[in-house]
VOVEXKOL-434762 format. One record per atom (N, C-alpha, C, O): z, y, x. Coordinates in steps of 0.001 Angstrom, whole numbers, padded with zeros to 6 digits, always signed. Example, Ala and Ser with C-alpha at 12.3 -4.5 7.8 and 13.67 -1.06 7.14 Angstrom:
! residues 2
+007800-005690+013190+007800-004500+012300+007800-003300+013200+008465-003319+014236+007080-002250+012850+007140-001060+013670+007870+000030+012900+008039+001138+013409
! end
This chain:
! residues 107
+100605+147350+112002+100378+145738+112372+099480+145066+111807+098760+145579+110950+099369+143868+112162+098105+143039+111199+099905+141508+110916+101090+141308+111183+098688+140956+110216+099343+139656+109181+100229+138826+110235+100414+139495+111252+100661+137909+110265+100651+136842+111459+100055+135314+110388+100192+135078+109188+099433+134595+111424+098915+134022+110783+100271+132586+110158+101346+132371+110718+099649+131723+108708+100249+130824+108494+099714+129374+108608+099029+129024+107647+099824+128813+109216+099044+126742+108994+099318+126866+107364+100298+127299+106756+098377+126452+107015+098221+125897+105617+099307+124386+105009+098835+123276+104766+100273+124633+104923+100736+122402+104519+099565+122134+103876+098610+122744+103397+100044+120770+104057+099562+119563+103369+100695+119638+101888+101924+119703+101863+100045+119609+101152+100370+119557+099347+100217+118502+098756+100975+118298+097807+099437+117709+099019+098740+116592+098417+099573+115639+098187+100126+115148+099171+099787+115292+097305+100631+114133+096710+102190+114337+095919+102928+113499+095402+102324+115783+096068+103707+115601+095959+103396+116657+094425+102349+117284+094265+104499+116649+093477+104628+117594+092429+104008+119085+092664+104081+119883+093599+103181+119102+091023+102904+120977+091586+104507+121681+092090+104712+122443+093035+105286+121243+091312+106885+122171+091033+107502+122004+092931+108130+122993+093309+107355+121023+093844+107552+120742+094625+106576+121387+095868+107048+121651+096974+105079+121609+095502+104155+122002+096149+104300+123586+095674+104009+124424+096527+104535+123839+094965+104893+125796+094556+105285+125753+095500+104737+125728+096602+106712+125730+095086+108311+125813+096214+107649+126291+097424+107459+127441+097819+107193+124624+098167+106803+124775+099692+105392+125930+100306+105118+126145+101486+104818+126412+099291+103523+126980+099486+104085+128573+099174+103583+129483+099835+105078+128872+098211+105557+130318+098269+106754+130484+099936+106874+131274+100872+107178+129636+099626+108116+129666+100776+107623+130040+102497+108204+130687+103368+106153+129231+102494+106035+129634+103667+104632+131444+103262+103766+132132+103803+105044+131353+102566+104079+133129+102013+102802+132821+101095+101707+133354+100913+103315+131975+100725+101455+131749+100425+101723+132313+098811+102823+132405+098266+100470+132638+098257+100386+132666+097224+099805+131617+095836+098594+131503+095650+100770+130935+094973+100448+129374+094873+100197+129510+093333+101031+129942+092536+098669+128993+092960+097867+128925+091422+097601+126897+091740+097448+126016+092586+097692+127146+090608+097787+125416+090065+096501+125644+088707+096441+126415+087749+095905+124923+089049+095134+124801+088150+094572+122968+087167+093895+122268+087920+094745+122520+086172+094615+120926+085975+093094+121160+085433+092393+122133+085154+092978+119864+085435+090880+119233+085840+090823+119692+084734+089916+120364+085224+090875+119999+083762+090169+120796+082612+090324+122504+083227+089842+123303+082424+090758+122988+084169+091121+124053+084259+091525+124672+084147+091503+125615+084937+092216+124649+083090+093583+125313+082710+094963+125436+083774+095423+124479+084398+095535+126946+083823+096477+126846+084599+098105+125862+083846+098449+125529+082711+098544+125754+084877+099817+124513+085132+100983+124967+084746+100844+126175+084938+101777+124852+084434+103311+125783+084552+103692+125209+085458+103421+124159+086042+104785+126483+085597+105049+126671+087332+105918+125392+087692+105875+124752+088743+106777+125149+086496+107532+123695+086696+106597+121686+086535+107167+120595+086499+105289+121960+086488+104869+120951+086516+105463+120197+087290+106079+120456+088325+105187+118817+086542+105510+117352+087156+103989+116874+087725+103857+115890+088454+102999+117619+087334+101816+116938+087804+101436+117355+089008+101133+118472+089429+101504+116106+089601+101155+115816+091250+099252+116309+091674+098196+116148+091062+099615+116948+093020+098194+117831+093221+097832+116612+094390+098302+115782+095168+096382+117336+093735+095277+116090+094405+094385+116581+094844+093446+115959+095340+094477+117942+094757+093447+119040+095632+093975+120405+095732+094615+121063+094912+093455+120769+097247+094379+122263+097691+092938+122861+098158+092123+122171+098770+092651+124611+097699+092015+124861+098762+092632+126595+099418+092450+127592+098719+093268+126685+100662+092320+125993+101355+093401+124449+102017+094612+124247+102111+092492+123862+102260+093047+122437+102992+094193+122654+104307+094183+123276+105369+094893+122016+103786+095095+121933+105472+094675+121623+106888+093472+121764+107105+094940+121486+107239+096142+122688+108125+095160+123972+108836+095056+124299+110018+094420+124607+107447+093551+125527+107610+094557+127109+107769+095453+127442+106993+094237+127637+108600+095304+129180+108623+095191+129944+107817+094250+129774+107043+095999+131022+107636+096049+132028+106406+096665+132438+106559+097487+131999+107363+096895+133962+105781+098281+135466+106138+098619+135148+104942+097902+134693+104051+099829+135412+104924+100833+135761+103825+099864+137033+102906+099251+138073+103150+100230+136095+101647+099883+136648+100761+098321+135984+100137+097998+136269+098984+097510+135190+100906+096657+134784+100539+096638+133681+099804+097395+132815+100243+095764+133254+098375+096243+132464+097910+095964+130996+097934+094838+130538+098127+096808+130430+097774+096406+128713+097890+096446+128002+096425+097400+127933+095650+095124+127495+096277+094589+127111+094809+095063+125475+095265+095007+124954+096378+095556+124887+093921+096169+123324+093969+095331+122944+092554+095250+123521+091469+094713+121627+093112+094671+121304+091337+095220+120606+090990+095721+120105+091997+095735+119859+089770+096714+119192+089256+096520+118337+088282+095801+118431+087287+097317+117367+088692+096287+115942+087631+097845+115903+086702+098872+116455+087097+097753+115332+085757+098527+115063+084851+099204+114202+084711+098550+113161+084773+100339+114014+084526+101786+113239+084734+101970+113419+085782+101490+114364+086407+102766+112496+086276+103947+112561+087411+103289+111451+088425+103758+111172+089529+102314+110971+087941+101572+109967+089026+102364+108639+088829+102408+107748+089678+102826+108612+087927+103777+106944+087256+103364+106655+086138+103473+107358+085133+102564+104990+086263+101812+104504+084581+102941+104721+083369+103979+104069+083483+102848+105274+082643+103623+105388+081428+104198+104151+080703+105279+104102+080116+103179+103038+080861+103245+101378+080341+102812+101078+081661+101849+101401+082356+104491+099884+081883+103908+099139+083079+102854+098363+082967+102316+097914+081955+102517+098198+084437+100847+097406+084494+101842+095749+083659+103024+095495+083890+101139+095112+082961+101401+093912+082654+101355+092581+083775+100347+092169+084348+103054+091935+083930+103305+090561+084683+101777+089914+084232+101164+089962+083165+101429+089227+085680+101589+087719+085317+102333+086808+084690+103563+086842+084709+101410+085614+083872+102273+085147+083492+102868+084022+084116+102490+083544+085185+103641+083686+083546+104170+082639+085201+103139+081539+084889+102513+081249+083869+103212+080796+086709+102559+080189+086823+103155+078184+085678+104177+077795+085114+101826+077627+085922+101709+076437+085291+102326+075191+086103+102443+075138+087327+102575+074526+085483+103333+073075+085912+102431+071837+085497+102159+071483+084350+101984+071196+086827+101307+069732+086247+102506+069270+086085+103526+069532+086723+102266+068223+084768+102894+067358+084594+102355+065511+083882+101824+065204+082814+102540+065164+084364+101793+063453+083904+102648+063498+082816+103875+063582+082874+101937+063438+081788+102425+062854+080750+102126+061731+080017+102254+061633+078796+101667+060756+080886+101398+059347+080829+102497+058585+080525+102499+057557+079848+103595+059219+081138+104887+058120+081548+105720+058895+080024+106845+058513+079703+105232+059614+079492+105930+059839+078105+105320+059667+076905+105751+059998+075800+103505+058724+077384+102992+058036+076028+101794+059101+075781+101257+059408+074716+101543+059569+077095+100386+060046+076705+099372+059708+076748+098724+059900+077777+098728+058966+075483+097552+057972+075223+096547+058184+076589+096372+057232+077348+096066+059168+076778+094936+059686+077121+095193+059268+078798+094400+058551+079407+096398+059828+079398+097191+059045+080525+096472+060260+081630+096399+060173+082856+096000+061356+080770+095868+062703+082097+096278+063533+082371+097009+063697+081394+096525+064638+083206+097362+065745+083580+097049+066532+083227+095883+066859+083447+098044+067473+082321+098083+068458+081954+099291+069284+082272+100334+069062+082887+098711+070474+081545+099463+071896+082165+099694+072106+081186+099027+072058+080153+101312+072534+081526+102095+073224+080617+102844+074286+081148+102979+074234+082370+103317+075140+080630+103814+076943+080727+105133+076164+081456+105484+075028+081138+105879+077094+082622+106865+077025+083333+108439+076966+082826+109351+076897+083650
! end
């Protein structure tokens, strides 16, 4: 009796921990590698950026699913700086501005 085919799930964008659980529940042997080629921890929160074989390939129970995992959880450690508040134009001529020009001041 031959092995039944399995459709390889698309795991890109998931954490390695989640992808491993899904792949193993499908009957695949899941192996993860960091960008430097080292193995990743079973519970890594790194994000899967590439997989071999790619979905929706057909595999059989026990086949190896190789996942390349990026570092971190995909969220920036330092949030992107906020833009400064917009500048408002104020006519300072009414306030005794000697040259009477418009100047920009922070909101």
